PLY file of the C-alpha trace (Angstrom):
ply
format ascii 1.0
element vertex 147
property float x
property float y
property float z
element edge 146
property int vertex1
property int vertex2
end_header
16.77 -36.34 5.56
20.39 -35.53 4.60
19.37 -35.28 0.97
19.34 -39.07 0.52
16.82 -40.82 -1.65
15.29 -44.24 -1.02
17.75 -45.99 -3.26
20.75 -44.58 -1.33
19.18 -45.53 2.01
18.57 -49.10 0.82
22.21 -49.33 -0.31
23.43 -48.07 3.11
21.17 -50.62 4.83
22.55 -53.48 2.75
26.15 -52.40 3.46
25.36 -52.08 7.19
23.78 -55.56 7.16
26.91 -57.01 5.58
29.41 -55.13 7.79
27.62 -55.29 11.16
25.73 -58.52 10.62
22.08 -59.40 11.06
22.48 -60.16 14.77
23.81 -56.72 15.87
21.94 -54.58 13.33
18.79 -53.92 15.49
20.98 -52.87 18.45
22.96 -50.53 16.21
19.79 -48.89 14.84
18.41 -48.52 18.42
21.66 -46.83 19.50
21.60 -44.54 16.45
17.98 -43.60 17.26
18.86 -42.80 20.87
21.85 -40.68 19.80
19.76 -38.75 17.28
17.05 -38.21 19.92
19.63 -36.88 22.39
21.09 -34.58 19.71
17.63 -33.21 18.89
16.89 -32.66 22.57
20.16 -30.79 23.04
19.44 -28.62 19.98
15.92 -27.90 21.27
17.25 -26.96 24.71
19.89 -24.70 23.14
17.24 -22.94 21.02
15.04 -22.38 24.09
17.97 -20.99 26.06
18.86 -18.59 23.25
15.24 -17.43 22.90
14.91 -16.82 26.64
18.20 -14.87 26.67
16.97 -12.79 23.75
13.65 -12.16 25.52
15.48 -10.98 28.63
17.59 -8.63 26.54
14.47 -7.15 24.88
15.30 -8.30 21.38
11.64 -9.16 20.61
10.50 -5.63 21.40
13.22 -4.15 19.23
12.47 -6.54 16.37
8.76 -5.65 16.54
9.53 -1.94 16.33
11.99 -2.50 13.48
9.45 -4.60 11.59
6.80 -1.92 12.10
9.16 0.77 10.82
10.26 -1.39 7.89
6.66 -1.91 6.77
5.29 1.59 6.06
2.26 0.17 4.27
0.98 -1.48 7.43
1.88 1.60 9.46
-0.05 3.85 7.08
-2.98 1.47 6.99
-3.17 1.46 10.79
-3.27 5.26 10.81
-5.99 5.31 8.15
-8.07 2.75 10.02
-7.72 4.75 13.20
-8.80 7.94 11.45
-11.70 6.20 9.72
-13.06 4.70 12.91
-12.84 7.91 14.91
-16.25 9.31 15.74
-17.58 12.37 13.90
-19.08 14.98 16.16
-21.84 16.99 14.44
-21.63 20.73 14.90
-17.87 20.65 15.27
-15.18 22.46 13.35
-15.55 20.10 10.41
-19.21 20.98 9.90
-18.49 24.72 10.16
-15.70 24.36 7.63
-18.01 22.42 5.35
-20.61 25.21 5.49
-17.94 27.82 4.76
-16.76 25.84 1.77
-20.31 25.47 0.46
-20.91 29.24 0.79
-17.61 30.01 -0.95
-18.51 27.60 -3.77
-21.92 29.27 -4.18
-20.32 32.73 -4.33
-17.84 31.47 -6.90
-20.66 30.06 -9.05
-22.58 33.34 -8.87
-19.51 35.42 -9.75
-18.70 33.09 -12.65
-22.27 33.37 -13.97
-22.19 37.19 -13.76
-18.82 37.30 -15.51
-20.08 34.99 -18.26
-23.20 37.12 -18.77
-21.14 40.33 -18.91
-18.72 38.75 -21.40
-21.59 37.64 -23.65
-23.07 41.16 -23.53
-19.69 42.70 -24.44
-19.30 40.23 -27.32
-22.80 41.02 -28.57
-22.11 44.80 -28.45
-18.78 44.30 -30.21
-20.43 42.18 -32.90
-23.15 44.80 -33.39
-20.56 47.58 -33.69
-18.58 45.51 -36.17
-21.71 44.92 -38.21
-22.55 48.66 -38.20
-19.04 49.64 -39.23
-19.16 47.21 -42.14
-22.59 48.35 -43.29
-21.66 52.02 -44.00
-18.48 50.94 -45.73
-20.49 48.74 -48.05
-22.95 51.55 -48.86
-20.03 53.89 -49.67
-18.56 51.27 -51.97
-21.95 50.74 -53.62
-22.27 54.48 -54.21
-18.82 54.68 -55.77
-19.58 51.75 -58.05
-22.74 53.45 -59.35
-20.97 56.61 -60.28
0 1
1 2
2 3
3 4
4 5
5 6
6 7
7 8
8 9
9 10
10 11
11 12
12 13
13 14
14 15
15 16
16 17
17 18
18 19
19 20
20 21
21 22
22 23
23 24
24 25
25 26
26 27
27 28
28 29
29 30
30 31
31 32
32 33
33 34
34 35
35 36
36 37
37 38
38 39
39 40
40 41
41 42
42 43
43 44
44 45
45 46
46 47
47 48
48 49
49 50
50 51
51 52
52 53
53 54
54 55
55 56
56 57
57 58
58 59
59 60
60 61
61 62
62 63
63 64
64 65
65 66
66 67
67 68
68 69
69 70
70 71
71 72
72 73
73 74
74 75
75 76
76 77
77 78
78 79
79 80
80 81
81 82
82 83
83 84
84 85
85 86
86 87
87 88
88 89
89 90
90 91
91 92
92 93
93 94
94 95
95 96
96 97
97 98
98 99
99 100
100 101
101 102
102 103
103 104
104 105
105 106
106 107
107 108
108 109
109 110
110 111
111 112
112 113
113 114
114 115
115 116
116 117
117 118
118 119
119 120
120 121
121 122
122 123
123 124
124 125
125 126
126 127
127 128
128 129
129 130
130 131
131 132
132 133
133 134
134 135
135 136
136 137
137 138
138 139
139 140
140 141
141 142
142 143
143 144
144 145
145 146
C-alpha cells in the first residue's frame, strides 16, 4: 500500500494521534475508510464503463484476431491438430498414391540391382583383360632375360 512499510505506518499513526487527538482519531479513520471505499467504487465503475464501451466498439474481437496473428506457433499448432484429427478414408487418393510410390520404389530397387550387377560384371571383365595383358608382357620379358 503506497510503498510504506510497517515502521512508516506506525510513525504516521503516532503523528496523527498527536495532531488529531485520541478523541477524534477513530472518526478520522472511519472517514478516510469511507473516502477510500468511494474512490475504489468510482474506479471500478469507470473500468466497467470503459470495458463495455470497448465491447460495443468490437475491440475484444480485434484484439483476439491480433493475438492469434501475433502467435504463429499456436496458429500452426491448431492447423496441425486439425489435420491430425481429420479422418482417413481408405481407398482414397492417399492410398492410391501410396501404392504408386511403393511400385516406383520397387522398380528403383530392381533397376539399381541390375545396374550394380552389370557394373560388377564389367569390372570383372576389365580385371581379367588387365590380367591377360600383363601375363604376355611378363612372358616376353622372361624370354628376353633368358637370351
